[in-house]
C-alpha positions in Angstrom: 27.5 35.2 -5.6 26.4 38.7 -4.6 26.0 39.5 -0.9 22.4 40.5 -1.3 19.2 39.3 -2.9 17.9 42.4 -4.8 14.7 42.0 -6.9 14.0 45.7 -7.4 10.8 47.6 -6.8 7.5 45.7 -7.0 8.8 42.1 -7.6 6.3 39.6 -8.8 5.5 37.2 -6.0 3.4 34.0 -6.6 1.4 33.0 -3.6 0.4 29.3 -4.0 -3.0 30.0 -2.4 -5.7 27.6 -1.4 -8.0 29.3 -3.9 -7.8 28.6 -7.6 -9.3 32.0 -8.4 -6.5 33.7 -6.4 -3.8 31.8 -8.3 -5.4 32.5 -11.7 -5.6 36.2 -10.9 -1.9 36.4 -10.1 -1.0 34.6 -13.3 -3.2 37.1 -15.2 -1.3 40.0 -13.6 -2.8 40.8 -10.3 -0.5 41.4 -7.3 -1.4 40.6 -3.8 -0.1 41.1 -0.3 0.3 38.1 2.0 -2.9 39.0 3.8 -4.8 39.4 0.5 -3.6 36.1 -0.8 -5.4 34.3 2.1 -4.7 30.7 3.1 -1.8 29.0 1.4 -1.7 25.5 0.1 0.1 23.1 2.4 1.8 19.9 1.3 2.7 21.1 -2.2 4.5 18.1 -3.6 7.2 17.8 -6.2 4.7 15.8 -8.3 2.8 19.1 -8.5 5.8 21.4 -9.1 7.1 19.2 -11.9 4.8 16.4 -13.0 6.4 13.2 -14.2 5.5 13.8 -17.8 8.1 16.6 -18.1 11.0 15.0 -16.3 12.6 14.1 -19.6 13.7 17.7 -19.7 17.0 18.2 -17.9 18.2 21.5 -19.4 17.0 25.1 -19.6 13.7 23.9 -21.2 12.6 22.8 -17.7 11.9 26.5 -17.0 8.6 26.3 -18.9 7.0 23.8 -16.5 7.1 24.8 -12.8 3.7 24.3 -11.0 2.0 22.8 -14.0 0.7 20.0 -11.7 -0.3 22.3 -8.9 -3.8 21.4 -7.9 -6.3 23.5 -5.9 -10.1 23.4 -5.9 -9.8 20.5 -8.3 -8.1 22.8 -10.9 -4.6 23.2 -12.3 -4.5 27.0 -12.7 -0.9 27.4 -13.8 -0.1 26.5 -17.5 3.2 25.7 -19.1 5.2 28.9 -19.6 3.0 31.0 -17.3 5.6 31.5 -14.5 8.3 32.7 -16.8 5.9 34.9 -18.8 4.5 36.5 -15.7 7.9 37.4 -14.4 7.5 35.8 -11.0 10.6 36.0 -8.9 9.4 34.7 -5.5 7.1 31.8 -4.6 5.3 31.5 -1.3 3.7 28.3 0.0 2.5 26.7 3.2 3.6 23.8 5.3 5.8 20.9 4.2 6.7 22.4 0.8 8.3 20.0 -1.6 6.9 16.7 -0.3 7.4 13.5 -2.2 9.9 12.6 -4.9 13.6 13.5 -4.6 13.4 15.0 -8.2 15.8 18.0 -8.4 13.8 18.9 -11.5 11.4 20.8 -9.2 13.7 23.5 -7.8 15.6 23.5 -11.1 12.4 24.3 -13.0 11.6 27.1 -10.5 15.0 28.7 -10.8 15.1 28.4 -14.6 11.7 30.1 -14.7 13.1 33.1 -12.9 12.3 32.2 -9.2 15.0 33.4 -7.0 13.5 32.6 -3.6 10.9 30.2 -2.2 9.3 31.0 1.1 7.3 28.4 3.0 6.2 27.6 6.5 8.4 24.5 6.4 10.3 22.4 3.7 10.9 18.8 3.1 14.5 17.8 3.6 15.4 16.6 0.0 13.6 19.5 -1.7 15.5 22.1 0.4 18.8 20.4 0.1 18.3 20.3 -3.7 17.5 24.0 -3.7 20.7 24.7 -1.8 22.7 22.7 -4.2 21.6 24.7 -7.2 21.7 28.1 -5.5 18.0 28.6 -5.2 17.3 30.6 -1.9 14.7 29.2 0.5 13.4 30.8 3.7 10.7 30.2 6.4 10.6 33.9 7.2 7.3 35.3 6.0 8.4 38.8 7.1 10.5 38.9 3.9 7.4 39.2 1.8 6.6 42.7 2.8 10.2 43.8 2.8 10.7 42.5 -0.8 7.5 44.2 -1.9 8.9 47.5 -0.6 11.9 46.9 -2.8 14.3 46.1 0.0 17.5 44.1 -0.8 17.9 41.2 1.6 21.4 40.2 2.8 22.3 36.7 1.8 23.7 36.2 5.4 20.1 36.9 6.6 18.7 34.3 4.2 21.0 31.6 5.5 20.7 32.6 9.1 19.7 29.6 11.2 20.8 27.1 8.6 23.6 24.8 9.5 27.1 26.1 8.5 27.5 23.6 5.6 24.2 24.5 4.1 25.0 28.2 4.4 28.4 27.7 2.8 26.9 25.7 -0.1 24.3 28.4 -0.8 26.9 31.2 -0.6 29.2 29.3 -2.9 26.4 29.3 -5.6 25.7 25.6 -5.3 27.3 22.3 -4.4 29.3 21.6 -7.5 31.2 24.9 -7.1 31.6 24.2 -3.4 32.8 20.6 -4.1 35.5 21.7 -6.5 36.7 24.2 -3.9 36.7 22.1 -0.8 36.2 18.3 -1.6 39.0 17.3 -3.9 41.2 15.9 -1.1 38.7 14.3 1.4 39.8 11.4 3.5 38.3 9.2 6.2 37.8 10.7 9.7 39.5 9.2 12.7 37.1 6.3 13.2 33.8 5.2 14.9 34.7 6.8 18.3 33.2 5.8 21.6 32.0 8.9 23.5 28.8 7.6 24.9 25.8 5.4 23.9 25.0 5.7 20.2 22.2 4.6 17.9 23.0 2.2 15.1 22.5 5.1 12.6 25.1 7.2 14.4 27.6 4.3 14.5 27.3 3.7 10.8 27.7 7.4 9.9 30.8 7.6 12.1 32.3 4.7 10.3 31.7 6.5 7.0 32.5 10.0 8.0 34.9 12.0 5.8 37.2 14.7 7.1 37.0 17.9 5.1 38.4 21.4 5.7 34.8 22.8 6.1 33.0 20.3 8.3 33.3 19.4 12.0 35.2 16.4 13.2 32.3 15.0 15.1 29.1 16.5 13.7 26.1 17.0 16.0 22.4 17.0 15.2 21.8 19.8 12.7 25.3 20.1 11.5 26.4 19.3 8.0 29.0 16.8 7.0 30.1 14.5 4.2 30.2 10.7 4.2 31.6 8.0 2.0 28.9 5.7 0.5 29.5 2.0 -0.1 27.1 2.2 -2.9 25.9 5.2 -5.0 23.0 4.5 -7.5 21.2 6.6 -10.1 18.3 5.9 -12.5 17.5 7.2 -16.0 15.4 10.2 -14.9 18.5 11.7 -13.3 21.6 10.6 -15.2 21.2 12.9 -18.2 20.8 15.9 -15.8 23.8 14.8 -13.7 25.9 14.4 -16.9 24.7 17.8 -18.3 25.7 19.7 -15.1 29.0 17.8 -14.7 30.1 18.5 -18.3 29.0 22.1 -18.0 31.1 22.6 -14.8 34.1 20.3 -15.4 34.2 19.6 -19.1 35.3 16.3 -20.6 36.5 13.7 -19.9 35.2 13.2 -16.4 37.1 11.3 -13.8 34.6 9.5 -11.5 35.6 8.5 -8.0 35.4 4.7 -7.4 33.1 4.0 -10.4 33.0 0.3 -9.4 30.7 1.4 -6.5 28.2 3.1 -8.8 25.1 1.3 -10.0 22.9 2.6 -12.8 19.3 1.5 -13.3 16.6 1.9 -15.9 13.4 1.4 -13.9 10.9 4.1 -14.8 10.6 3.7 -18.6 9.8 0.0 -19.4 6.2 1.0 -20.3 6.7 4.6 -21.4 5.0 3.8 -24.8 1.9 2.7 -22.9 2.0 5.3 -20.1 -1.1 7.5 -20.2 1.1 10.5 -19.2 3.4 10.0 -22.2 1.5 8.0 -24.9 0.9 10.2 -27.9 2.6 13.1 -26.3 5.1 15.3 -28.0 7.3 14.7 -24.9 7.7 11.0 -25.8 10.8 11.6 -28.0 12.3 13.4 -25.0 11.9 10.3 -23.0 13.9 8.3 -25.5 16.5 11.0 -25.6 16.7 10.9 -21.8 17.3 7.1 -21.8 20.0 7.5 -24.5 21.7 10.1 -22.3 21.6 7.7 -19.4 23.1 4.9 -21.6 25.8 7.1 -23.0 27.0 8.1 -19.5 27.0 4.4 -18.4 29.0 3.4 -21.5 31.4 6.2 -21.2 32.3 5.3 -17.7 31.9 1.5 -17.8 29.3 1.6 -14.9 27.5 -1.4 -13.5 24.1 -1.3 -15.2 20.6 -2.9 -15.1 18.7 -2.1 -18.2 14.9 -1.7 -18.6 12.9 -4.8 -19.3 10.3 -4.5 -22.0 7.5 -7.0 -22.7 9.3 -8.3 -25.8 12.5 -8.8 -23.8 10.6 -10.5 -21.0 9.1 -13.0 -23.4 12.5 -13.8 -24.8 14.2 -13.8 -21.4 15.5 -17.2 -20.2 16.2 -15.9 -16.7 19.4 -14.1 -17.5 18.1 -10.5 -17.4 18.3 -9.1 -13.9 16.1 -6.0 -13.7 13.7 -4.1 -11.5 13.1 -1.1 -9.4 16.4 0.5 -8.3 15.9 0.6 -4.5 14.3 -2.9 -4.4 17.3 -4.2 -6.5 19.7 -2.6 -4.0 18.2 -4.7 -1.2 18.2 -7.8 -3.4 21.7 -7.6 -4.7 23.9 -5.0 -3.1 23.3 -3.4 0.3 24.5 -5.1 3.5 24.2 -4.4 7.2 26.4 -1.6 8.4 26.8 -0.1 5.0 25.9 3.3 3.7 23.9 3.7 0.5 22.9 6.9 -1.4 20.6 6.9 -4.3 18.7 9.4 -6.5 15.3 8.3 -5.3 13.3 9.3 -2.2 12.6 5.6 -1.5 16.3 4.7 -1.2 15.5 3.9 2.6 14.0 0.6 1.4 17.4 -1.0 2.1 17.4 0.2 5.7 15.4 -3.0 6.4 18.8 -4.8 6.2 20.4 -2.6 8.9 22.2 -0.2 6.7 21.9 3.6 6.4 20.2 4.3 3.0 18.9 7.7 2.0 17.8 9.6 -1.1 19.7 12.6 -2.6 19.1 14.9 -5.5 20.9 15.1 -8.9 23.5 17.7 -7.9 24.3 15.7 -4.7 24.9 12.6 -6.8 26.9 14.4 -9.5 29.1 15.8 -6.8 29.5 12.4 -5.2 30.4 10.9 -8.6 33.5 13.1 -8.9 34.5 13.6 -5.2 33.2 10.4 -3.5 31.6 12.7 -0.8 27.9 12.6 -0.1 26.4 15.5 1.8 24.4 14.8 5.0 23.0 17.0 7.7 23.1 15.0 10.9 19.5 14.3 11.9 17.8 13.4 15.1 16.6 9.9 15.6 13.0 8.8 16.4 12.4 5.3 17.9 9.2 3.6 16.7 8.4 0.9 19.1 6.0 -1.6 17.6 4.4 -3.3 20.6 2.2 -6.3 20.9 1.2 -8.6 18.1 -0.3 -7.6 14.7 -3.7 -9.1 14.2 -4.2 -11.5 11.3 -4.8 -9.5 8.1 -2.9 -6.4 9.3 0.3 -5.8 7.4 3.3 -3.4 7.6 1.6 -1.1 5.1 -1.3 -0.7 7.6 1.3 0.2 10.3 2.8 2.8 7.9 -0.6 4.3 7.1 -1.3 4.5 10.8 1.9 6.3 11.5 1.3 8.7 8.7 -2.0 9.9 10.1 -0.6 10.7 13.5 -1.0 14.4 14.2 2.6 14.9 15.0 3.8 13.3 11.8 1.2 15.2 9.7 2.5 18.4 11.2 6.0 17.6 10.1 7.5 16.0 13.3 9.4 13.4 11.3 10.8 15.7 8.6 14.6 15.0 8.2 14.6 12.5 11.0 15.8 8.9 11.2 13.1 6.4 12.0 14.5 3.5 13.9 11.9 0.7 14.0 12.0 -1.9 16.8 9.8 -3.7 19.3 8.3 -7.2 19.4 5.9 -6.7 16.5 8.8 -5.5 14.4 11.0 -8.5 15.3 8.2 -10.8 14.1 8.1 -9.2 10.7 9.9 -10.6 7.7 12.6 -8.5 5.9 10.1 -7.8 3.0 7.6 -6.4 5.5 10.3 -4.4 7.3 11.3 -2.9 4.0 7.7 -1.6 3.6 8.3 0.4 6.8 11.7 1.8 5.9 10.6 2.5 2.3 7.7 4.6 3.5 10.0 6.7 5.7 10.0 8.9 2.6 6.3 9.6 3.2 6.9 10.1 6.9 9.2 12.9 5.9 12.3 11.3 7.3 15.9 11.0 6.1 15.8 7.3 6.4 14.4 4.3 8.2 16.5 1.6 9.8 16.1 -1.8 11.5 18.8 -3.4 13.6 19.9 -6.5 11.8 19.2 -9.9 13.5 18.7 -13.5 12.7 15.9 -12.7 10.2 18.3 -10.4 8.3 20.9 -13.2 8.2 18.2 -15.6 6.9 17.1 -13.2 4.2 20.7 -12.7 3.0 21.4 -16.4 2.8 18.1 -17.5 1.2 17.6 -14.6 -1.2 21.2 -13.7 -2.1 23.4 -16.7 -1.1 25.3 -14.4 1.2 26.6 -15.9 4.5 26.7 -12.8 6.7 28.0 -12.7 10.2 26.5 -10.0 12.4 29.1 -7.9 14.3 28.6 -6.9 17.9 28.5 -3.2 17.2 25.5 -3.5 14.8 22.9 -2.5 17.3 21.8 0.7 19.1 23.4 1.0 22.6 21.3 0.9 25.7 20.9 4.5 26.8 21.2 5.9 23.2 19.4 9.3 22.9 16.3 9.6 20.8 14.4 12.8 20.0 11.1 10.9 20.7 9.8 7.4 21.2 6.6 6.6 19.3 4.8 3.6 20.7 2.3 1.8 18.6 -0.1 -0.8 20.1 -0.1 -3.1 17.1 -2.8 -5.3 18.6 -5.3 -2.4 18.2 -4.6 -1.8 14.5 -6.9 -2.9 11.6 -6.6 -2.7 7.8 -6.2 0.9 6.7 -6.7 3.1 3.7 -5.6 6.6 2.9 -8.0 9.0 1.2 -6.9 10.7 -2.0 -4.6 13.6 -1.9 -2.0 12.6 0.7 -0.7 9.4 2.3 -1.5 11.0 5.7 -5.2 10.8 5.1 -5.5 7.5 6.8 -8.4 5.7 8.4 -9.6 2.1 9.0 -11.2 0.8 5.8 -14.1 -0.7 7.7 -14.8 2.7 9.2 -15.7 4.3 5.8 -19.1 6.0 6.2 -20.1 5.3 2.6 -19.2 2.7 0.0 -16.4 3.7 -2.4 -16.5 2.2 -5.8 -13.3 1.0 -7.4 -12.4 1.4 -11.1 -8.7 0.4 -11.0 -6.8 -1.8 -8.6 -3.0 -1.8 -8.7 -0.6 -4.0 -6.9 3.1 -3.3 -7.3 5.8 -0.6 -6.9 8.9 -0.8 -4.6 6.7 -0.7 -1.5 4.4 -3.5 -2.6 6.2 -5.4 -5.4 8.1 -7.8 -3.1 7.8 -11.6 -2.7 5.6 -11.4 0.3 3.4 -8.8 -1.2 2.7 -11.2 -4.0 2.0 -13.9 -1.5 -0.7 -11.7 -0.2 -2.1 -10.9 -3.7 -2.2 -14.6 -4.5 -3.8 -15.6 -1.2 -6.7 -13.2 -1.7 -7.3 -13.9 -5.4 -7.0 -17.7 -4.9 -9.6 -17.5 -2.1 -11.8 -15.5 -4.4 -11.6 -18.0 -7.2 -12.3 -20.8 -4.8 -15.5 -19.0 -3.8 -16.6 -18.2 -7.3 -15.3 -14.6 -7.4 -13.4 -12.8 -10.2 -12.6 -9.2 -10.7 -15.8 -7.6 -12.1 -15.5 -6.6 -15.8 -15.8 -2.8 -14.9 -12.6 -3.1 -12.7 -9.2 -3.1 -14.2 -6.6 -5.0 -12.1 -2.9 -4.6 -12.6 -0.1 -6.6 -10.9 3.4 -5.4 -11.5 6.5 -7.2 -10.1 9.1 -5.2 -8.3 12.1 -7.2 -9.7 12.8 -10.1 -12.0 13.5 -12.2 -8.9 10.0 -11.6 -7.6 8.6 -12.5 -11.1 10.5 -15.7 -11.3 9.4 -16.6 -7.7 5.8 -16.1 -8.6 6.0 -18.1 -11.9 7.8 -21.0 -10.1 4.9 -21.1 -7.6 2.2 -20.9 -10.2 0.9 -17.5 -9.0 0.8 -16.1 -12.5 -1.9 -18.6 -13.5 -4.0 -17.6 -10.5 -3.6 -13.9 -11.4 -4.6 -14.5 -15.0 -7.6 -16.5 -14.0 -8.8 -13.8 -11.6 -8.7 -11.2 -14.4 -5.4 -9.4 -13.7 -3.0 -7.9 -16.2 0.5 -8.9 -15.2 3.3 -6.4 -15.8 7.0 -6.7 -15.9 9.2 -5.0 -13.2 9.1 -1.2 -13.3 8.0 1.7 -11.2 5.1 1.9 -13.6 1.8 3.4 -12.4 3.3 4.5 -9.1 5.2 7.3 -10.9 2.5 7.7 -13.6 4.7 6.0 -16.1 2.9 2.8 -17.0 -0.4 0.9 -17.2 -2.5 1.2 -14.1 -2.5 5.0 -14.0 -5.9 6.6 -14.3 -6.9 8.4 -17.5 -9.9 10.3 -16.3 -10.6 12.5 -13.3 -13.6 10.5 -12.4 -11.8 7.2 -12.0 -11.1 5.8 -8.5 -8.0 3.7 -7.9 -7.1 1.5 -4.9 -3.4 1.1 -4.9 -0.7 -0.6 -2.9 1.8 2.2 -3.8 3.3 4.6 -1.3 2.0 8.0 -2.2 -1.2 9.5 -3.6 -0.4 13.2 -4.2 -2.6 15.0 -6.8 -1.7 13.8 -10.2 0.8 11.2 -8.9 -0.8 8.3 -10.7 -3.0 10.1 -13.2 -5.9 12.6 -12.9 -8.2 10.3 -10.9 -8.5 9.7 -7.1 -6.1 7.2 -5.5 -6.8 5.4 -2.3 -3.8 3.7 -0.7 -4.1 0.3 1.0 -2.2 -2.9 1.8 -1.8 -5.6 -0.8 -4.6 -7.7 0.8 -7.0 -4.8 0.9 -6.2 -3.9 -2.7 -7.1 -7.4 -3.9 -10.2 -7.7 -1.7 -11.4 -4.4 -3.1 -10.7 -5.4 -6.6 -12.9 -8.5 -6.1 -15.6 -6.6 -4.4 -15.6 -3.7 -6.8 -15.5 -1.3 -3.8 -13.1 -0.6 -0.9 -13.2 -3.4 1.6 -10.9 -5.4 3.8 -10.2 -9.1 3.1 -11.8 -10.0 6.4 -15.0 -8.2 5.5 -15.1 -9.8 2.1 -14.7 -13.2 3.6 -17.5 -12.5 6.1 -19.8 -11.4 3.2 -19.4 -14.9 1.6 -20.5 -16.7 4.8 
């Protein structure tokens, strides 16, 4: 890599402005200064940089699509091919750039379109690490804009100034795969857990998995980069083809994978691709099939443990032998254990943190590198303690707690970005493992690296009853008294009530009963990793069964979808007769898949005027179709489906006397 970033005189800079007219003018050829561009869009998500419909591309063709989902003033002003055609070399955005999915397709699409540098007020952790890994420069220095417009060459050392040493080294090496081949071929375990003062559970687990390398510190401190060994690495079909493509390009064939027995491959996004509004009838549909075939070839070539997609036809013929579901939910049901470390190519990998393990999402290059070296890159984070005090009122669920946390000003401003969220307190201890998993899962929306819960008797019960595993907790599996936290967030759980989050961002939370005007509902969706667990379906059933007992069904104008998270959840519901209640209430029941949550199945909106109430975890523009998505807990989603408008279950019950 060269020592400077030189873009020549008058480089094209794309300001992702908070004005559609300003963005359109730039695409048409106008050039602006930072001041002329005006306010910049905050919270630009990876769903907007690369919408799900184009994720089947994993080669140079991705360069046609950056920002095709970018939404401002209700418009999408950047068409396919526009960035490359206009010759943009720099993108400038606002706060928390790259929120949402861990998809490395986003920085890859930017780079392949000709973007050399992304400048933003702040970045989400996974996005920036993915950019580092492929050699795309990022900076929070807005002073660079004027210097670049003057034609000044920027030293690479200046671009990486303030970054941790490992991030700087990866960027200067031209990306992680080159770096890994230079420095990570002979990694070995570090000395051991150590005992130099009180530690959090997260820190203890990391120390037990730390790898010694020539380029990382022996005992990394907060902000320093390191590499760790993962007990489990997992990938799903949206990422496998891209990982294989880059590995073969860099290392040729055949590949030698490190500990392939510890790799799990999932198909969890494409069960309903033929019905997905984002893909049905699209010229991209053949790409989706090719993407799945690339995944299966890699699995077969390396003999990897695999869970295949489950179609409706397969489900009807299934006699209980097909074990399938959403990858991170499956990891908690079948693989992860307290004290382990899990890395997966999905931002919701922290789901398994409910069991007392360290689980975090990584991008495609991170996973590709980990496949061949066994080393997973980690920047040591600070730890936040979330103390859930008091007792949750009846009808208030973990999803409501998550939506409450998301609307806190400090969290909305990015105070949780890259941090560990350690959940504790009496209200937490009263929660089941399924409910704890809702909290750790939605650490992704909080901006954190991961969420974790200290394992206890409830964890042991879950492992025994759900998995037949007799697990004995070890004395070290807890945070020490006196362990240091960046901050302690205290939540008076007794004061909480059922929440919703307004369309556009999961942080737009408010109590549902405080809505100033009625909000009609066209679609209600219950499912996803966050809300496709057993106890979520207990809640769906309880509300719908109550409705049927009181003469209520879902109104004909409302579409209700219920989608299991895993086959184990499906079988549980069938055994208890829930499926009959769901059908009687008017629901369409869907087999396990990510589905509408990722805009790849029934339940997504098809029209901008539609309003959805959903139990999923994020509602960024375009995430689940062109309509408006309100987030809510499972009980609130079902109550709203029965009422035909947003409401809590308690309010619905009161309305029936």
